[in-house]
C-alpha positions, 0 to 999 in steps of 0.5 A, a space after each residue: 495557431 490557436 486552433 492548433 494549440 487547442 487540438 494538441 492540448 486536447 490530443 495530449 489529454 486524451 492520450 493521458 500525457 499532458 499532466 502525467 508527464 508533469 509531476 507537480 500539477 496537483 490540479 490535474 487530480 480531481 478532489 477526492 472524497 473517498 479512496 480505497 487502497 487494497 494492497 496485494 502481495 508478492 507477484 510480478 506484473 507478468 504473474 498476474 496479468 494474463 493469469 487464468 487463475 485471476 479472471 476477475 482481476 484481469 477483467 477488472 484491469 481492462 474495465 478500469 485503468 491499468 498502470 503498465 509501468 508501475 514499480 515497487 520501490 524495494 524489498 521486503 514487504 514492510 518497506 513497501 507498505 511504509 513507502 505507500 503510506 509515508 513516502 519513505 522506508 524510515 530506515 526500516 529494511 526488514 519485516 520485523 515486528 514493532 517494539 511495542 511502546 518502547 520509549 527508551 530505544 532510538 528510532 532508525 530515523 533519528 539514529 540515521 541507521 537502517 534496520 536490516 535483516 537480523 536487527 531487533 524489533 523496530 523501534 517506534 518511528 518518530 522524529 526526523 532524519 535520513 531514511 535507508 538507501 535503496 540500491 538498484 541491485 541488491 544481493 544482501 536482502 534475500 538476494 544473491 550475486 547469482 540471483 540479485 534483487 532489483 529495486 527502485 534506486 534511492 539515496 538516503 534523504 531527509 525524512 519526517 516520521 509521519 504518514 498520510 494518516 497524520 496529514 488527513 487528521 491534521 486536515 480534519 479528514 478521517 482514515 482507517 486501516 482494515 486488516 483481515 483477521 486482526 483480532 476484535 480486541 485490536 492491534 495493540 501488541 499483536 504481531 500475528 493472529 488468526 483472528 482469535 489467537 495471537 503471538 501473546 496467546 499460549 500456542 496450542 500444539 497445532 500452532 496458530 496460522 499467521 493470517 494477520 501480520 503487523 508487517 502489513 499494517 504500516 501505521 502501527 509502527 509509528 510512535 504517535 499511533 502506538 501512544 494514541 494521544 489523539 483519539 482520531 489517530 491511534 491504534 483504534 483506527 486499525 480494525 478488522 474486515 467485519 468492521 469494513 463490511 459494516 462500514 460499507 453497508 452503512 455508508 459511513 466510511 472514512 476518507 481514506 481506507 487502507 485495506 489489507 487482506 490476510 496472508 492467504 487472501 493477499 496472494 502472498 502464499 505463505 504455505 499451508 504450514 503458516 496460514 492454513 489450507 488453500 495457500 500451499 500452491 501459487 495457483 491456489 493463492 492467486 485464485 484466493 486473492 482473485 476471489 477476495 478482490 472481487 468481493 471487496 470491489 463488489 461491496 465497495 461499489 454497492 455502498 452508498 459511499 461509492 455513489 456520492 462524491 469523487 471516489 477511487 479504488 486502487 489495487 496495488 501489489 507491494 513487490 515482486 517476491 524477490 524475483 530477479 525480474 525488475 520490481 514491476 507490479 500491477 496497479 489498477 485504478 477505478 474511479 466513479 467520475 473519470 474515464 475507464 479502460 485506459 492503460 498508462 505507460 508512464 513511469 510510476 512507483 509507490 511514491 507516485 501513488 502517495 503523491 496522487 492521493 495527497 493531491 486528491 485530498 489537498 495535502 502537502 507532498 510527504 517525504 519522497 512523494 515530493 521528489 521531482 522525478 515522482 510523477 502524478 498518476 493523472 492519466 489514471 485518476 483523471 
C-alpha cells in the first residue's frame, strides 16, 4: 500500500496535478529571488499560438512552460494590469489617466462606486472598500448584445488599496516597473509620451505618438506611490527601458521587475496614427512584439542575475481585445531551476499569477489572490 501511495504521488507530481489542484499549498512554489513579468497586449490565445508572425514566442512556448487554460479577468487593459499586481480592479473599469496628486477626491474603492467609461480621471487609489463587479457577459464596456464581451465573473469583494509592490517593500525586498518610452525625467504627471514629448508638452502639428501610456503602468495610480513618502516605493521605481538594459548588464536588478513594452511593441496595434509606422496592421504588430519578447528574454538570460538563485520569466497577455471569444490569453513561464516543456490545462487567471508570485516571495495573498477558487500555478513554476 505504501508503494502504491508513493507511486500515485510521484505520478501526480510528474503530471503537474498534485499541487496545481490545491490552491493554498504555498510550499509548492519554490522561493523566488527574481521575477520578470512581461505584459503583452490584446490578443486571444488562438491569435498568438500557431501564428507564423510570432516565431520566437511560439518556439519559446514549447521550450518553456505554457498555460493552456489561462484567462484575463475583465476589460479593458488597465483593469487587468491592476488585477495582475493587486488582485483587484479597485473599482476601476476603464483606461482613464490618473488624477495626479488629487487629495480632495474620494477613490472608487472608498466610495464603493465603479469608475466606468466616460468617468473623470481616476482618483488616486487608497483605503479599503469594495472593488467593481465583473459580469460574465458584458454588453456595456465596448461590447454589444450582438457581440458581447466575456469576462471572468466576479462579485464585488472587500479590497485593500495596495499592490505586490507595497508587500515587497514591507518585506525588505525591491521592485521596479520598466516602461518603454517613459520619458527620462520620470512618470509623474505623464499620461502618454513618445519618450521625449508628453501630454504636458505643447504638441507639434504632426502630433506625438502615444508609445508610453500610463494605463499600462498600474503602480502610478496609487496614492502612496504618487505621494512618494517612502523612497523605496514611489514614482522613482518607474523607469524606462534604458534603465532595464543597464540593470541587466550590471546584474543589479530588483526582486520583482514588471516590464511593459510600448504600444507598438506590446502587440496592441494602436495604428500608425497613434503610435507610428509599423503598427498599422495586426501582422506587423505581432511581428514587432515577437522581436521585442526575443530581445527581452535574451537579455534577461544573459544577465548575471538570471544565473544566481531561483528566477522566473513570465510572459502574459492582458486580455483578448474585446473579442466575442472567451477571454483566454497566452501565458508562458520559464524558470532557471525547474522542468521545461510542460503544458498545463489547469484553470488559471491573473489572480493565480499574483498568488503564485506572492507565494514565491513569501508574501501574504492579496485581495482576490486569496480567493478559494484561485489556483497556484505550481505545475508551471515547480
